[in-house]
N, CA, C and O atoms as a GROMACS GRO file, in nm:
protein
  276
    1MET      N    1  13.677   7.995   9.532
    1MET     CA    2  13.572   7.946   9.451
    1MET      C    3  13.505   8.094   9.422
    1MET      O    4  13.479   8.164   9.519
    2LEU      N    5  13.479   8.139   9.297
    2LEU     CA    6  13.425   8.242   9.235
    2LEU      C    7  13.215   8.211   9.276
    2LEU      O    8  13.137   8.118   9.258
    3GLN      N    9  13.204   8.350   9.334
    3GLN     CA   10  13.039   8.315   9.345
    3GLN      C   11  13.003   8.373   9.215
    3GLN      O   12  13.074   8.446   9.147
    4LYS      N   13  12.851   8.318   9.182
    4LYS     CA   14  12.772   8.367   9.043
    4LYS      C   15  12.750   8.504   9.075
    4LYS      O   16  12.739   8.532   9.194
    5THR      N   17  12.742   8.598   8.984
    5THR     CA   18  12.701   8.760   8.994
    5THR      C   19  12.598   8.770   9.048
    5THR      O   20  12.575   8.875   9.108
    6SER      N   21  12.485   8.647   9.047
    6SER     CA   22  12.335   8.714   9.093
    6SER      C   23  12.338   8.696   9.231
    6SER      O   24  12.257   8.758   9.298
    7LEU      N   25  12.436   8.604   9.297
    7LEU     CA   26  12.467   8.577   9.468
    7LEU      C   27  12.538   8.709   9.540
    7LEU      O   28  12.544   8.715   9.663
    8ILE      N   29  12.587   8.806   9.463
    8ILE     CA   30  12.657   8.882   9.539
    8ILE      C   31  12.591   8.988   9.522
    8ILE      O   32  12.534   9.025   9.419
    9ARG      N   33  12.598   9.060   9.667
    9ARG     CA   34  12.495   9.178   9.705
    9ARG      C   35  12.534   9.283   9.630
    9ARG      O   36  12.643   9.275   9.574
   10PRO      N   37  12.444   9.414   9.612
   10PRO     CA   38  12.505   9.532   9.530
   10PRO      C   39  12.591   9.604   9.596
   10PRO      O   40  12.646   9.690   9.527
   11GLU      N   41  12.630   9.598   9.735
   11GLU     CA   42  12.730   9.685   9.786
   11GLU      C   43  12.846   9.580   9.751
   11GLU      O   44  12.944   9.654   9.756
   12GLU      N   45  12.881   9.488   9.728
   12GLU     CA   46  12.997   9.423   9.717
   12GLU      C   47  13.051   9.416   9.561
   12GLU      O   48  13.168   9.395   9.531
   13LYS      N   49  12.943   9.438   9.467
   13LYS     CA   50  12.978   9.469   9.319
   13LYS      C   51  13.067   9.600   9.300
   13LYS      O   52  13.053   9.684   9.389
   14LEU      N   53  13.158   9.631   9.193
   14LEU     CA   54  13.233   9.702   9.178
   14LEU      C   55  13.209   9.763   9.060
   14LEU      O   56  13.284   9.856   9.029
   15ALA      N   57  13.098   9.725   8.967
   15ALA     CA   58  13.043   9.765   8.881
   15ALA      C   59  12.907   9.697   8.850
   15ALA      O   60  12.877   9.578   8.857
   16PHE      N   61  12.826   9.813   8.809
   16PHE     CA   62  12.691   9.754   8.751
   16PHE      C   63  12.690   9.739   8.604
   16PHE      O   64  12.782   9.771   8.529
   17ARG      N   65  12.558   9.679   8.564
   17ARG     CA   66  12.504   9.658   8.425
   17ARG      C   67  12.393   9.791   8.458
   17ARG      O   68  12.331   9.811   8.562
   18VAL      N   69  12.393   9.870   8.336
   18VAL     CA   70  12.299   9.937   8.330
   18VAL      C   71  12.170   9.937   8.404
   18VAL      O   72  12.127  10.026   8.477
   19ASN      N   73  12.103   9.800   8.367
   19ASN     CA   74  11.965   9.765   8.445
   19ASN      C   75  11.993   9.762   8.588
   19ASN      O   76  11.903   9.791   8.667
   20GLU      N   77  12.075   9.740   8.617
   20GLU     CA   78  12.153   9.692   8.783
   20GLU      C   79  12.151   9.846   8.842
   20GLU      O   80  12.099   9.871   8.952
   21ALA      N   81  12.201   9.928   8.773
   21ALA     CA   82  12.250  10.068   8.794
   21ALA      C   83  12.101  10.120   8.824
   21ALA      O   84  12.071  10.172   8.931
   22VAL      N   85  12.014  10.101   8.723
   22VAL     CA   86  11.877  10.162   8.729
   22VAL      C   87  11.816  10.096   8.870
   22VAL      O   88  11.752  10.162   8.951
   23ALA      N   89  11.839   9.982   8.883
   23ALA     CA   90  11.772   9.923   9.002
   23ALA      C   91  11.810   9.968   9.172
   23ALA      O   92  11.742   9.992   9.272
   24VAL      N   93  11.951   9.964   9.140
   24VAL     CA   94  11.999  10.004   9.266
   24VAL      C   95  11.991  10.172   9.302
   24VAL      O   96  12.025  10.205   9.416
   25SER      N   97  11.945  10.276   9.203
   25SER     CA   98  11.988  10.409   9.212
   25SER      C   99  11.838  10.443   9.201
   25SER      O  100  11.807  10.548   9.259
   26GLY      N  101  11.747  10.384   9.144
   26GLY     CA  102  11.623  10.452   9.145
   26GLY      C  103  11.632  10.560   9.036
   26GLY      O  104  11.542  10.645   9.028
   27LEU      N  105  11.739  10.561   8.950
   27LEU     CA  106  11.730  10.637   8.831
   27LEU      C  107  11.683  10.591   8.718
   27LEU      O  108  11.692  10.469   8.702
   28SER      N  109  11.625  10.667   8.615
   28SER     CA  110  11.584  10.594   8.485
   28SER      C  111  11.683  10.575   8.405
   28SER      O  112  11.787  10.639   8.421
   29ARG      N  113  11.669  10.480   8.303
   29ARG     CA  114  11.756  10.374   8.210
   29ARG      C  115  11.829  10.535   8.153
   29ARG      O  116  11.941  10.580   8.173
   30SER      N  117  11.721  10.586   8.084
   30SER     CA  118  11.755  10.734   8.010
   30SER      C  119  11.781  10.829   8.088
   30SER      O  120  11.782  10.927   8.013
   31THR      N  121  11.807  10.871   8.212
   31THR     CA  122  11.882  10.931   8.256
   31THR      C  123  12.026  10.887   8.307
   31THR      O  124  12.102  10.980   8.337
   32LEU      N  125  12.064  10.781   8.318
   32LEU     CA  126  12.165  10.723   8.339
   32LEU      C  127  12.264  10.738   8.199
   32LEU      O  128  12.382  10.770   8.212
   33TYR      N  129  12.201  10.712   8.059
   33TYR     CA  130  12.279  10.695   7.970
   33TYR      C  131  12.322  10.871   7.924
   33TYR      O  132  12.430  10.908   7.879
   34GLU      N  133  12.195  10.958   7.955
   34GLU     CA  134  12.264  11.138   7.953
   34GLU      C  135  12.360  11.163   8.068
   34GLU      O  136  12.443  11.253   8.052
   35LEU      N  137  12.360  11.090   8.189
   35LEU     CA  138  12.461  11.146   8.266
   35LEU      C  139  12.596  11.064   8.216
   35LEU      O  140  12.706  11.115   8.236
   36LEU      N  141  12.586  10.945   8.157
   36LEU     CA  142  12.746  10.918   8.077
   36LEU      C  143  12.767  10.982   7.989
   36LEU      O  144  12.889  10.978   7.968
   37LYS      N  145  12.708  11.058   7.904
   37LYS     CA  146  12.729  11.119   7.768
   37LYS      C  147  12.731  11.249   7.832
   37LYS      O  148  12.763  11.326   7.741
   38ALA      N  149  12.715  11.316   7.939
   38ALA     CA  150  12.755  11.464   7.995
   38ALA      C  151  12.881  11.423   8.063
   38ALA      O  152  12.945  11.517   8.109
   39GLY      N  153  12.928  11.313   8.078
   39GLY     CA  154  13.060  11.283   8.154
   39GLY      C  155  13.040  11.285   8.325
   39GLY      O  156  13.138  11.278   8.399
   40LYS      N  157  12.911  11.296   8.373
   40LYS     CA  158  12.905  11.297   8.496
   40LYS      C  159  12.882  11.184   8.575
   40LYS      O  160  12.872  11.185   8.698
   41LEU      N  161  12.869  11.055   8.475
   41LEU     CA  162  12.888  10.920   8.550
   41LEU      C  163  13.026  10.829   8.433
   41LEU      O  164  13.051  10.848   8.314
   42ARG      N  165  13.081  10.746   8.519
   42ARG     CA  166  13.188  10.710   8.492
   42ARG      C  167  13.145  10.550   8.442
   42ARG      O  168  13.087  10.483   8.527
   43ALA      N  169  13.175  10.476   8.288
   43ALA     CA  170  13.169  10.348   8.264
   43ALA      C  171  13.254  10.350   8.215
   43ALA      O  172  13.324  10.445   8.182
   44VAL      N  173  13.272  10.162   8.187
   44VAL     CA  174  13.363  10.131   8.116
   44VAL      C  175  13.309  10.021   7.996
   44VAL      O  176  13.215   9.949   8.031
   45LYS      N  177  13.344  10.009   7.902
   45LYS     CA  178  13.279   9.911   7.809
   45LYS      C  179  13.391   9.784   7.757
   45LYS      O  180  13.496   9.801   7.695
   46ILE      N  181  13.342   9.675   7.795
   46ILE     CA  182  13.396   9.553   7.785
   46ILE      C  183  13.340   9.466   7.686
   46ILE      O  184  13.240   9.412   7.734
   47GLY      N  185  13.363   9.428   7.565
   47GLY     CA  186  13.304   9.375   7.483
   47GLY      C  187  13.191   9.469   7.449
   47GLY      O  188  13.206   9.590   7.433
   48GLY      N  189  13.052   9.390   7.439
   48GLY     CA  190  12.955   9.471   7.450
   48GLY      C  191  12.853   9.515   7.534
   48GLY      O  192  12.741   9.552   7.501
   49ARG      N  193  12.911   9.507   7.670
   49ARG     CA  194  12.885   9.540   7.797
   49ARG      C  195  12.948   9.695   7.807
   49ARG      O  196  13.056   9.730   7.758
   50ARG      N  197  12.866   9.768   7.873
   50ARG     CA  198  12.881   9.882   7.919
   50ARG      C  199  12.868   9.858   8.138
   50ARG      O  200  12.762   9.834   8.196
   51LEU      N  201  13.001   9.873   8.207
   51LEU     CA  202  12.944   9.839   8.327
   51LEU      C  203  12.974  10.003   8.362
   51LEU      O  204  13.060  10.075   8.310
   52ILE      N  205  12.876  10.036   8.468
   52ILE     CA  206  12.874  10.176   8.519
   52ILE      C  207  12.956  10.169   8.658
   52ILE      O  208  12.906  10.081   8.727
   53LEU      N  209  13.055  10.226   8.718
   53LEU     CA  210  13.122  10.195   8.808
   53LEU      C  211  13.078  10.264   8.936
   53LEU      O  212  13.048  10.382   8.950
   54ARG      N  213  13.078  10.145   9.048
   54ARG     CA  214  12.996  10.192   9.156
   54ARG      C  215  13.043  10.305   9.208
   54ARG      O  216  12.965  10.399   9.219
   55GLU      N  217  13.186  10.318   9.253
   55GLU     CA  218  13.239  10.446   9.330
   55GLU      C  219  13.162  10.568   9.222
   55GLU      O  220  13.116  10.672   9.272
   56SER      N  221  13.157  10.551   9.125
   56SER     CA  222  13.078  10.669   9.038
   56SER      C  223  12.990  10.720   9.032
   56SER      O  224  12.972  10.839   9.006
   57LEU      N  225  12.882  10.602   9.064
   57LEU     CA  226  12.717  10.657   9.088
   57LEU      C  227  12.716  10.671   9.225
   57LEU      O  228  12.657  10.772   9.262
   58GLN      N  229  12.781  10.576   9.346
   58GLN     CA  230  12.760  10.656   9.482
   58GLN      C  231  12.820  10.806   9.454
   58GLN      O  232  12.746  10.900   9.485
   59ALA      N  233  12.911  10.828   9.414
   59ALA     CA  234  12.970  10.958   9.424
   59ALA      C  235  12.866  11.094   9.365
   59ALA      O  236  12.832  11.198   9.424
   60LEU      N  237  12.842  11.057   9.262
   60LEU     CA  238  12.684  11.138   9.202
   60LEU      C  239  12.593  11.172   9.266
   60LEU      O  240  12.540  11.282   9.282
   61LEU      N  241  12.564  11.039   9.320
   61LEU     CA  242  12.422  11.049   9.430
   61LEU      C  243  12.482  11.132   9.547
   61LEU      O  244  12.409  11.226   9.578
   62GLU      N  245  12.594  11.121   9.616
   62GLU     CA  246  12.649  11.182   9.706
   62GLU      C  247  12.649  11.343   9.711
   62GLU      O  248  12.607  11.418   9.799
   63VAL      N  249  12.710  11.372   9.585
   63VAL     CA  250  12.677  11.515   9.561
   63VAL      C  251  12.554  11.579   9.569
   63VAL      O  252  12.544  11.686   9.630
   64ASN      N  253  12.442  11.518   9.504
   64ASN     CA  254  12.325  11.560   9.490
   64ASN      C  255  12.204  11.547   9.583
   64ASN      O  256  12.086  11.573   9.561
   65VAL      N  257  12.298  11.475   9.752
   65VAL     CA  258  12.186  11.465   9.838
   65VAL      C  259  12.145  11.600   9.884
   65VAL      O  260  12.023  11.608   9.898
   66ASN      N  261  12.216  11.720   9.915
   66ASN     CA  262  12.136  11.829   9.969
   66ASN      C  263  12.108  11.934   9.866
   66ASN      O  264  12.103  12.052   9.900
   67ARG      N  265  12.085  11.890   9.716
   67ARG     CA  266  12.081  11.989   9.630
   67ARG      C  267  11.908  11.952   9.648
   67ARG      O  268  11.849  11.846   9.665
   68PRO      N  269  11.857  12.102   9.635
   68PRO     CA  270  11.692  12.076   9.600
   68PRO      C  271  11.650  12.013   9.536
   68PRO      O  272  11.725  11.984   9.443
   69ALA      N  273  11.514  11.950   9.534
   69ALA     CA  274  11.466  11.861   9.396
   69ALA      C  275  11.398  11.990   9.313
   69ALA      O  276  11.348  11.971   9.202
   0.00000   0.00000   0.00000
């Protein structure tokens, strides 16, 4: 049986819609789009929906953990 998307915890998702990525990362919507445009964040577009890959978002945040603010 498939679960409803809203019942799946963020750590279980393979990809996030942009508004979900904003919520889980703390980054702004415009920052996410800038990172996508620069090729620093990977996403797929299926139909009219852009999905940001969880692994790509995690990797981006991990690379920047020890950088000075």
